[in-house]
N, C-alpha and C positions, 0 to 999 in steps of 0.2 A: 210943422205948423207948431208955433209957438203961445202955449197956455194961456200965459197971460193977456194975450190977445183975442182970448174967446169971448163974447159978449153973451148974455145968460139970454136964454128963450123962455125958459119955464122953471121956475125953482123946486127946489126939493119941495117944498109944500104946498106950491101948485099944483106939481105932479102926484100927490099921495093925498091930497082934496080928492082931485077927478079920479084915481083909482077908486075910492069909496063911493063916487057915483055911479060910476059903473059897475061897482060889484053890486049896487042896491038895486040896480036893473036886471043884472044878473039872478041873481036871489030872488027875486019875481017870477024872473021867466021859470027857473028850471025847476021852484015849487020844492026844494029839498031832494030832487031827484037825484042819481048817481051823474056825474059828469065825468067825462076821460076829459082833461085839458092838455093840448098838444103846445109846446112852448117850439117856436123856432130860434135854432141857436143859428148863432151866439148871440145876436144882438136882443131879441126877448127876454132874455134870463131874468133880470133884474126886474124889470114890468110883468113878467109871469110869477114870478116869487109873490113880487107884492101880491098883485092882483088875490091870486089863488088863497092869501092869508085873509083874507075879506071875505070869500066864500063860503055860504053855509050851509052844504051838503056832501055826503060821501064824493069825494073826489078822487083821480087817480092820474099822475101826470105820468106823460110820456114825453120824448126829446123826437124832434127829429133835426138834420142838418140839412141845410140848402144854402147855395150861394148863387151868386148875380152880377156881385161888384170886383169881386177879382183883386183885391187893393186902391182901387179908384175910387175919385168922388161922383164917377155916375155909372148907372148899371151898364153891364154888357149888355144885355138885350135877352141873354140866354139863360136858363132856369139849370141850375147844377144840382141835382139829387145826392148830396154827400151821403148821405144816409137818412133811410126813409123808411125802416123797418118800424109796424105798428102791431099790436095786435088785433086779434079780432074785434073789431068794432060795430060789426052789425048789429041792429035793433039798439044801439048807446048814444048815448048826449055826447054831441063832440062839440069842443071849446077849442078852434085854433086861436093860438096864441101868436102874434108876430107884433116886431119893433113897429116897422113903417111901410106903409102901402104908398107906391109913388107910381108907379108906370102899370103898376095891376099885375103883372105877369108874373111872379111869386104866388100872388090869391089865386092866380086865374088857376096854377099848375097845381095848386094844395085843393082847390077845391074840386078841379076834374079828377083829380087822382083821387080824392076821397069817394067821388060819385062813381068813378070806374068799381072798384074796389070795395068797395061798403055800401050795405043798406041802413044807413045810419039813423036814429029815432029823429034827430035833429043834428045839423050842422050848423055851428053858428062862428063866424070870423069876428077877433077880436084884435083891432092894432092901437097900439099907441097914441101913435101920428098917422094923418092923413094926407098926402102929397096929392090934393083931388088936381090941380094947377100941370101936375106930369102924365095924368094916367091917359093909357092908350087902350084898355080895355074895357068893358061894361061893368066890370067888379067894383063892387062897394063892402066895404068893412059893415058888419050887422053893427057894430060897437065901435067908438074910436073915442080915443082920448083927446087930442087937440086935434086942429084943421093947419096945418102948415103951407107956409110960402116957398117959393123954389129955392132954399139955400141949403147947405150942406151941411147936418148935424152932428152932433158929436155930445157923446157922455150917456149916463143911465144906458149903457147897454151898446148905445149908438158909435161905431168906434172909425178912425181914421188908420186903415191899413195895422191894425189890431189894437192902436193905441186910445183912451179916452173914454173903452169904456166904465172903469170905474168912477167916473165924476157923477155927483150927486144930483147935477142939473143938467139942463139940456143945452149946447150952447153952438152957438156956431161963429166963424170967422169971415171977414171980407173977403177975403184970399187963404188959399194954402200953398 
């Protein structure tokens, strides 16, 4: 993929403005209570770090690794839990932070995992991007930054075969 052929979908300023709006909603919901923010690596790391900087409560960050793309441009349909070790989250407020919800399979996997292993005080799911057009589950994020069409997106944590995560914007190319 040629970086010069990427089209900008969301600028850095648009992303940061939306993150501030999301954090305001979350600050109202949590009202200063402790939160465990769980970042789904690797795609959500940029979003998660910018989001938590705007949250005004005691907060612990945890990181898990899941995979469903395996280097391609479409999901494999199977969620692979690469590393999902977490501390005791019983009676804790949990905020799962993901880069994109498309089919919803990863979100469903994570929410089912949380429900089977912990009795949290609250579990909220936040995704930077929501690709409703691809949804095959009933799962919807509690918070999301932007609704997107059926394009393969890169930048701001989203990658193509490990590249382009470092872009400050979210873009797409007509062809890969």
